[in-house]
N, C-alpha and C positions, 0 to 999 in steps of 0.2 A: 901085635895087638894095638899098639899105638898108631901104626900106619892105617889100620882099618878105621879107627876112630877119627883120624885126621881126614881120611877120604869122606867119611860121612859128614863131618863138619864142613868140608869144602863143598859138598853137594848141597847141603842146607844153605850155606852162604850164597852159592850160585843161584839157588831158587829164590832166596830173599832179594838178591840183586835184580833178578829178572822181574820180580813183582814190583820193585821200586821203579824200574824202567817203564813198566806198563803204567804205573800210577803217574809218572812224569808225562808220558804221552797223553794220557787222559786229561791231565791238568792243562797241558798246552792246548789241546782241542777245546776245552771248556773256556779257556782264556780268549781264544779267537771268537768263540760263540758269544761270549759276554761282550766283547768289543762291538760286534755286529748288533747285538741287542741294544746296547747303549746308543749306538748311532741311529738306529731306527726309532728309538724312544725320543731322541732329540728332534728328529725330523717330524714326528707326530706332534710333539709339543709345539713346535713352530707352526704347524698347520692348524692346530686347535686355536691358537691365539689369532691367527689370520681369519679363521672361520668366524670366531666371536665378533671380530671387528666388522665382518661383512654382514652378519645377521642382526646387528644392533638396530638398524633402521626398521627391520621387520618386527622387532619386539614391540615397538610403539603401535604399529598397525594392529598387531594381534590384541593388544590391550584395548584398543578402540572397538574392535569387532566383538570382543568378549563383553564389553560394556553395553553395546547395542543389543546383543543377545539377552543379557540379563534384564535390560529395560523392557524388551519385548515380552519376555517371559512374565515379568511382574505385571505388565499391562494385561496380558491374556488372563492371568489368574484373577486380577481385579475385576475385569469385565465379566468373566465367568461367574464370579461370586455375586456380582450385582444382578446379572441375568437370573441366576438361581434364586436369589431372594425375591425378585419381581415375579418369577414364575410361581414360587411358593405362596406369594400373597395373591396370586390370581390376576395380576395386572397385565400379563402377556397372553 
């Protein structure tokens, strides 16, 4: 009776050992994947800072163009309002 119990215990221990080995393999694979992910992230961060430095001169130009567009819009609204008033008064 004791030998049957010992055999069952050995089988269970063998099963547990196999599962631990499978977990170790999975962990090793994830470790490699994590290292690659960190490497790619570092490369992207370096590129982002490089891109920011390259587009900095363009940001000033964009601000100027936006200012011109806002000024033109304001003038168009102002002229339209004056023409509307003049038309309403019958001067046009």
